[in-house]
Kinemage of the C-alpha trace (Angstrom):
@kinemage 1
@onewidth
@group {chain A} dominant
@subgroup {mainchain}
@vectorlist {calphas} color= white
{ca met a 1} P -1.353 -19.931 12.433
{ca ser a 2} L 0.490 -23.284 13.088
{ca his a 3} L 3.860 -23.711 11.334
{ca thr a 4} L 2.632 -26.703 9.150
{ca lys a 5} L -0.596 -24.774 8.025
{ca glu a 6} L 1.516 -21.763 7.286
{ca arg a 7} L 3.950 -23.783 5.154
{ca ile a 8} L 1.241 -25.588 3.144
{ca leu a 9} L -0.500 -22.147 2.541
{ca glu a 10} L 2.977 -20.870 1.118
{ca leu a 11} L 3.130 -23.902 -1.203
{ca leu a 12} L -0.455 -23.512 -2.372
{ca glu a 13} L 0.029 -19.661 -2.821
{ca gly a 14} L 3.216 -20.353 -4.785
{ca ser a 15} L 1.267 -22.672 -7.161
{ca arg a 16} L -2.028 -20.607 -7.151
{ca gly a 17} L -4.413 -22.146 -9.726
{ca gln a 18} L -2.417 -25.118 -9.965
{ca ser a 19} L -2.870 -28.462 -8.229
{ca val a 20} L -0.255 -29.679 -5.682
{ca ser a 21} L -0.338 -33.346 -4.573
{ca gly a 22} L -0.825 -34.008 -0.998
{ca gln a 23} L 2.129 -36.519 -1.036
{ca ser a 24} L 4.442 -33.946 -2.515
{ca ile a 25} L 3.433 -31.622 0.308
{ca ala a 26} L 3.894 -34.163 2.963
{ca asp a 27} L 7.501 -35.036 1.525
{ca lys a 28} L 8.536 -31.534 1.399
{ca leu a 29} L 7.389 -30.683 4.903
{ca gln a 30} L 8.347 -34.216 6.335
{ca val a 31} L 4.713 -34.626 7.770
{ca ser a 32} L 2.089 -37.209 7.436
{ca arg a 33} L -0.676 -37.033 4.739
{ca asn a 34} L -3.004 -36.860 7.542
{ca ala a 35} L -1.294 -33.773 8.897
{ca val a 36} L -1.663 -32.210 5.552
{ca trp a 37} L -5.411 -33.053 5.232
{ca lys a 38} L -5.964 -31.386 8.797
{ca ala a 39} L -4.104 -28.187 7.700
{ca ile a 40} L -5.982 -28.060 4.435
{ca lys a 41} L -9.469 -28.333 6.447
{ca glu a 42} L -8.097 -25.591 8.883
{ca leu a 43} L -7.291 -23.346 5.853
{ca glu a 44} L -10.779 -23.999 4.361
{ca asn a 45} L -12.343 -22.849 7.674
{ca asp a 46} L -10.261 -19.724 7.605
{ca gly a 47} L -12.047 -18.906 4.273
{ca tyr a 48} L -9.306 -20.242 1.693
{ca ala a 49} L -11.110 -21.627 -1.367
{ca ile a 50} L -9.132 -24.948 -2.050
{ca thr a 51} L -10.310 -27.653 -4.342
{ca ala a 52} L -9.262 -31.341 -3.726
{ca val a 53} L -8.996 -33.360 -7.077
{ca ser a 54} L -8.347 -37.223 -6.821
{ca asn a 55} L -4.886 -38.139 -8.364
{ca lys a 56} L -3.976 -34.415 -8.663
{ca gly a 57} L -3.964 -32.894 -4.994
{ca tyr a 58} L -5.020 -29.531 -3.703
{ca cys a 59} L -5.633 -26.275 -5.674
{ca leu a 60} L -6.012 -22.794 -4.328
{ca ser a 61} L -8.311 -20.712 -6.131
{ca lys a 62} L -6.886 -17.845 -8.360
{ca asp a 63} L -9.967 -15.668 -7.055
{ca asn a 64} L -8.887 -16.284 -3.366
{ca asp a 65} L -7.964 -12.916 -2.020
{ca ile a 66} L -7.315 -13.390 1.818
{ca leu a 67} L -4.411 -11.317 3.158
{ca ser a 68} L -1.498 -13.152 4.357
{ca ala a 69} L 2.337 -13.182 4.443
{ca ala a 70} L 2.316 -16.509 2.579
{ca gly a 71} L 0.294 -14.990 -0.229
{ca ile a 72} L 2.688 -12.015 -0.465
{ca leu a 73} L 6.023 -14.228 -0.326
{ca pro a 74} L 5.736 -15.713 -4.018
{ca tyr a 75} L 5.884 -11.986 -5.299
{ca leu a 76} L 8.652 -10.630 -3.200
{ca val a 77} L 12.316 -10.184 -4.877
{ca asn a 78} L 13.875 -10.871 -1.516
{ca glu a 79} L 12.002 -13.761 0.218
{ca glu a 80} L 13.717 -12.726 3.664
{ca tyr a 81} L 11.328 -9.748 3.792
{ca ala a 82} L 8.274 -11.955 4.421
{ca arg a 83} L 9.495 -12.515 8.016
{ca gln a 84} L 9.058 -8.909 8.518
{ca ile a 85} L 5.335 -8.773 7.194
{ca phe a 86} L 2.784 -8.776 9.984
{ca val a 87} L -0.875 -9.272 8.763
{ca his a 88} L -3.832 -8.657 10.913
{ca glu a 89} L -7.632 -9.088 10.193
{ca cys a 90} L -8.363 -5.868 12.050
{ca leu a 91} L -6.532 -2.967 13.611
{ca asp a 92} L -7.382 0.561 14.840
{ca ser a 93} L -4.733 1.798 12.718
{ca thr a 94} L -1.730 0.267 10.851
{ca asn a 95} L 0.208 3.397 11.307
{ca gln a 96} L -0.405 3.538 15.140
{ca met a 97} L 0.678 -0.077 15.255
{ca ala a 98} L 3.815 0.481 13.183
{ca lys a 99} L 4.781 3.313 15.299
{ca glu a 100} L 4.530 1.298 18.667
{ca met a 101} L 6.590 -1.398 16.959
{ca ala a 102} L 9.219 1.100 15.823
{ca leu a 103} L 9.669 2.266 19.279
{ca ser a 104} L 9.955 -1.434 20.515
{ca gly a 105} L 12.690 -1.963 18.057
{ca val a 106} L 12.124 -3.635 14.577
{ca ala a 107} L 13.950 -3.997 11.439
{ca his a 108} L 14.073 -1.748 8.494
{ca gly a 109} L 11.336 -2.807 6.052
{ca thr a 110} L 8.854 -4.239 8.592
{ca val a 111} L 5.330 -4.035 7.369
{ca val a 112} L 2.042 -3.888 9.133
{ca ile a 113} L -1.063 -4.701 7.092
{ca ala a 114} L -4.716 -4.852 7.995
{ca asp a 115} L -7.789 -6.187 6.128
{ca his a 116} L -9.865 -3.559 7.941
{ca gln a 117} L -9.194 -0.503 10.058
{ca thr a 118} L -11.444 0.827 12.781
{ca ser a 119} L -9.838 4.251 13.251
{ca gly a 120} L -7.701 4.824 10.046
{ca lys a 121} L -6.375 8.361 9.771
{ca gly a 122} L -5.355 10.451 6.674
{ca arg a 123} L -3.536 13.722 6.791
{ca tyr a 124} L -4.455 16.240 9.619
{ca gly a 125} L -6.238 13.325 11.360
{ca arg a 126} L -9.031 12.979 8.995
{ca pro a 127} L -10.876 9.604 9.196
{ca phe a 128} L -9.743 7.034 6.359
{ca his a 129} L -12.529 4.961 5.541
{ca ser a 130} L -11.150 1.263 5.456
{ca pro a 131} L -13.794 -1.414 4.628
{ca ser a 132} L -12.756 -4.980 4.952
{ca gly a 133} L -12.143 -7.450 1.920
{ca thr a 134} L -11.547 -4.721 -0.717
{ca gly a 135} L -8.791 -2.513 0.269
{ca ile a 136} L -5.071 -2.498 1.356
{ca tyr a 137} L -4.251 -0.754 4.283
{ca met a 138} L -0.468 -1.075 5.001
{ca ser a 139} L 2.413 0.809 6.851
{ca leu a 140} L 6.063 0.412 6.203
{ca ile a 141} L 8.615 1.180 9.034
{ca leu a 142} L 11.670 2.586 7.340
{ca asp a 143} L 15.141 3.558 8.922
{ca pro a 144} L 16.076 7.190 7.651
{ca ala a 145} L 19.738 6.054 7.579
{ca gln a 146} L 18.823 3.516 4.932
{ca leu a 147} L 16.828 5.785 2.633
{ca gln a 148} L 18.073 7.700 -0.312
{ca phe a 149} L 15.839 10.742 0.861
{ca asp a 150} L 15.457 12.037 4.399
{ca thr a 151} L 12.992 14.961 3.498
{ca pro a 152} L 9.561 13.796 4.505
{ca thr a 153} L 8.100 15.203 1.374
{ca leu a 154} L 10.407 13.606 -0.754
{ca ile a 155} L 9.729 10.140 1.112
{ca thr a 156} L 6.164 10.732 0.282
{ca ala a 157} L 6.640 11.662 -3.315
{ca ser a 158} L 9.005 8.603 -3.706
{ca thr a 159} L 6.285 6.322 -2.208
{ca ala a 160} L 3.663 7.791 -4.511
{ca val a 161} L 5.741 6.855 -7.477
{ca ser a 162} L 6.507 3.403 -6.279
{ca val a 163} L 2.671 2.898 -5.598
{ca cys a 164} L 1.991 4.110 -9.130
{ca glu a 165} L 4.506 1.850 -10.741
{ca ser a 166} L 3.248 -1.154 -8.739
{ca ile a 167} L -0.346 -0.513 -9.888
{ca glu a 168} L 0.814 -0.348 -13.470
{ca ala a 169} L 2.748 -3.701 -13.014
{ca ile a 170} L -0.373 -5.671 -12.026
{ca ser a 171} L -2.862 -3.888 -14.197
{ca asp a 172} L -3.496 -1.892 -17.311
{ca lys a 173} L -4.401 1.280 -15.215
{ca arg a 174} L -2.567 4.633 -15.544
{ca pro a 175} L -2.540 6.299 -12.036
{ca leu a 176} L -1.797 9.985 -11.691
{ca ile a 177} L -0.542 11.993 -8.567
{ca lys a 178} L -2.021 14.848 -6.834
{ca trp a 179} L 0.446 16.892 -4.664
{ca val a 180} L 1.507 15.625 -2.386
{ca asn a 181} L 0.205 12.201 -1.368
{ca asp a 182} L -2.953 11.261 -3.417
{ca ile a 183} L -3.103 8.908 -6.377
{ca phe a 184} L -6.077 9.081 -8.772
{ca ile a 185} L -7.418 6.859 -11.582
{ca asp a 186} L -10.047 8.137 -14.075
{ca gly a 187} L -10.420 11.178 -11.966
{ca lys a 188} L -11.270 9.473 -8.751
{ca lys a 189} L -8.988 9.177 -5.575
{ca ile a 190} L -7.828 5.577 -5.232
{ca cys a 191} L -4.983 5.916 -2.704
{ca gly a 192} L -3.764 8.236 0.142
{ca ile a 193} L -0.242 8.229 1.818
{ca leu a 194} L 0.589 9.404 5.201
{ca thr a 195} L 4.252 9.884 6.200
{ca glu a 196} L 5.016 10.177 9.957
{ca gly a 197} L 8.215 10.439 12.000
{ca val a 198} L 9.064 8.439 15.172
{ca met a 199} L 11.299 10.817 17.229
{ca asp a 200} L 14.006 10.149 19.597
{ca phe a 201} L 13.413 12.596 22.458
{ca glu a 202} L 16.802 12.603 23.783
{ca ser a 203} L 18.560 13.600 20.560
{ca gly a 204} L 15.697 15.231 18.977
{ca thr a 205} L 16.279 13.235 15.774
{ca thr a 206} L 13.866 11.235 13.648
{ca gln a 207} L 14.566 7.623 14.593
{ca trp a 208} L 12.105 5.973 12.288
{ca ile a 209} L 9.892 6.939 9.428
{ca val a 210} L 6.435 5.251 9.186
{ca val a 211} L 4.705 5.428 5.721
{ca gly a 212} L 1.038 4.541 5.716
{ca ile a 213} L -0.525 3.576 2.481
{ca gly a 214} L -4.201 3.036 1.973
{ca ile a 215} L -5.469 1.800 -1.383
{ca asn a 216} L -9.050 0.910 -2.670
{ca phe a 217} L -8.228 -2.189 -4.576
{ca asn a 218} L -11.931 -3.806 -5.501
{ca arg a 219} L -15.202 -1.971 -5.417
{ca pro a 220} L -16.925 -2.419 -2.099
{ca ser a 221} L -20.671 -2.880 -1.675
{ca asp a 222} L -22.524 0.345 -1.553
{ca glu a 223} L -23.325 0.220 2.061
{ca asp a 224} L -19.823 -0.014 2.924
{ca val a 225} L -19.128 3.485 1.397
{ca pro a 226} L -20.363 6.604 2.977
{ca asp a 227} L -22.676 8.702 1.022
{ca asp a 228} L -20.386 11.546 1.008
{ca leu a 229} L -17.455 9.513 -0.631
{ca arg a 230} L -19.211 7.612 -3.339
{ca glu a 231} L -18.785 10.253 -6.086
{ca ile a 232} L -15.149 11.168 -5.372
{ca val a 233} L -13.659 7.908 -4.452
{ca gly a 234} L -12.627 5.195 -6.991
{ca thr a 235} L -10.967 1.898 -7.036
{ca ile a 236} L -8.307 0.091 -9.293
{ca phe a 237} L -10.460 -2.712 -10.217
{ca ala a 238} L -14.362 -1.770 -10.690
{ca asp a 239} L -15.457 -5.393 -10.203
{ca thr a 240} L -15.325 -7.510 -7.032
{ca val a 241} L -13.225 -10.059 -8.764
{ca ser a 242} L -9.905 -8.633 -9.927
{ca pro a 243} L -7.286 -10.235 -12.356
{ca thr a 244} L -4.886 -10.548 -9.282
{ca ser a 245} L -4.662 -10.414 -5.582
{ca arg a 246} L -4.103 -7.603 -3.118
{ca asn a 247} L -1.132 -9.739 -1.839
{ca his a 248} L 0.340 -9.324 -5.352
{ca leu a 249} L 0.108 -5.569 -5.140
{ca ile a 250} L 1.371 -5.283 -1.641
{ca ala a 251} L 4.540 -7.292 -2.572
{ca glu a 252} L 5.089 -5.027 -5.646
{ca ile a 253} L 5.004 -2.038 -3.227
{ca val a 254} L 7.351 -3.637 -0.835
{ca asn a 255} L 9.733 -4.565 -3.614
{ca arg a 256} L 9.854 -0.849 -4.595
{ca ile a 257} L 10.128 0.856 -1.284
{ca val a 258} L 12.277 -1.519 0.822
{ca cys a 259} L 14.698 -2.827 -1.854
{ca pro a 260} L 14.535 -0.225 -4.692
{ca asp a 261} L 16.618 -0.627 -7.732
{ca glu a 262} L 15.210 2.490 -9.631
{ca his a 263} L 14.844 6.082 -8.834
{ca asp a 264} L 17.570 6.072 -6.360
{ca asp a 265} L 18.685 9.457 -7.774
{ca glu a 266} L 16.815 12.363 -6.501
{ca lys a 267} L 16.484 14.144 -9.761
{ca glu a 268} L 15.272 11.099 -11.603
{ca met a 269} L 12.549 10.321 -8.765
{ca leu a 270} L 11.298 13.927 -8.954
{ca ala a 271} L 11.246 14.045 -12.731
{ca glu a 272} L 9.168 10.796 -12.530
{ca tyr a 273} L 6.882 12.261 -9.801
{ca lys a 274} L 6.256 15.403 -11.894
{ca arg a 275} L 5.629 13.470 -15.132
{ca arg a 276} L 2.855 11.583 -13.279
{ca met a 277} L 1.268 14.952 -11.551
{ca phe a 278} L -2.031 16.027 -13.234
{ca met a 279} L -2.149 19.514 -11.562
{ca leu a 280} L 0.977 21.196 -13.068
{ca asn a 281} L -0.098 24.359 -14.924
{ca glu a 282} L -3.590 23.967 -13.735
{ca arg a 283} L -5.698 26.369 -11.665
{ca val a 284} L -5.815 25.179 -7.787
{ca leu a 285} L -7.429 26.315 -4.691
{ca val a 286} L -4.888 26.251 -1.846
{ca thr a 287} L -5.875 25.808 1.717
{ca gln a 288} L -3.503 26.598 4.528
{ca ala a 289} L -4.764 26.923 8.240
{ca asn a 290} L -7.927 28.983 7.854
{ca glu a 291} L -6.776 30.790 4.655
{ca gln a 292} L -7.676 29.835 1.070
{ca phe a 293} L -6.667 31.298 -2.114
{ca glu a 294} L -6.570 30.407 -5.815
{ca ala a 295} L -3.221 30.079 -7.759
{ca thr a 296} L -1.784 28.255 -10.679
{ca ala a 297} L 0.464 25.175 -9.853
{ca leu a 298} L 3.859 25.807 -11.441
{ca asp a 299} L 6.437 23.229 -10.539
{ca val a 300} L 7.744 20.860 -7.691
{ca asp a 301} L 11.154 21.948 -6.286
{ca ser a 302} L 13.995 19.776 -5.029
{ca ala a 303} L 12.621 19.340 -1.622
{ca gly a 304} L 9.157 18.122 -3.208
{ca gln a 305} L 7.344 21.383 -2.290
{ca leu a 306} L 4.815 22.840 -4.622
{ca ile a 307} L 5.577 26.160 -6.420
{ca val a 308} L 2.439 28.132 -7.063
{ca arg a 309} L 1.694 31.643 -8.432
{ca ala a 310} L -1.124 33.343 -6.624
{ca asp a 311} L -3.742 35.526 -8.575
{ca asp a 312} L -1.865 38.611 -7.285
{ca gly a 313} L 1.285 37.493 -8.997
{ca glu a 314} L 3.293 36.287 -5.835
{ca val a 315} L 5.160 33.065 -6.236
{ca leu a 316} L 4.945 30.944 -3.143
{ca thr a 317} L 6.478 27.520 -2.105
{ca leu a 318} L 4.220 25.309 -0.367
{ca ser a 319} L 5.448 22.639 2.119
{ca ala a 320} L 2.102 21.911 3.471
{ca gly a 321} L -1.422 22.428 2.970
{ca glu a 322} L -4.409 21.083 0.806
{ca val a 323} L -4.616 21.686 -2.862
{ca ser a 324} L -7.696 20.865 -4.796
{ca val a 325} L -8.054 20.904 -8.693
{ca arg a 326} L -10.446 19.579 -11.181
{ca pro a 327} L -8.074 17.399 -13.333
{ca his a 328} L -8.761 17.444 -17.062
{ca met a 329} L -8.158 13.707 -17.851
């Protein structure tokens, strides 16, 4: 995107739903009215819904939901982070791209976003369905030295709390957490989180943490959802037109993860995490490697591990594995 077009998009996004005069845009950017008109036409060709009204100017529709750094910028608490946001129409995997960028050397808080993934992955390498136009697929590159928590399970738990709070900030929904990395609304999964480390092979230490977040924002068309997922996967907004944009939710998440001002204390964060869990004191099915057993979920310890009591009475601490439960909501 050309510099002029990007700056004009930033101005329109900052006044979404309101008209901005072509002359004021030209004056701010110190370009000609003709250059403004050409950039507007290019944005329209890119899919942006822009209305031109005589004596009023240009207005970006509130319903417009194209992912862009310019669209995320108005909602960021620190505008500098917009320079670290990289938006792609399509990627194999945002986590894979983020890991490659981490190895090449990027700043803490760099964000990779895609409108569509062709090879998105969840835990244990499972495919993560990523249709275009309706979801958020983003990965954050985080420097462990700048994080309050250095345990991967705690980073995942903290991220889950941040995503829940972000959803609540842009909607009236009440998301709940299933240990360790899934978020549910109305009994259906709407978000998965994948935390991966980028190692320094010489020192054997974790050089970077990449946190991948996949969110079902709007309801996709039925043909975009595999048959086996239709009954178990939900969305934040049931309609194709939502009251806000994906850009808004992305910014809320970045604000909380990259520059948090709450839940810095481990005990506070874990208390908030447990408050949002729907599986504590519930019967669960635990899957570890090739073994399955039933248990009761009791608590989460200070490392974010799940404590369960197996049916034979043995109390176990789980740092990994799959836990399934039928939530009572």
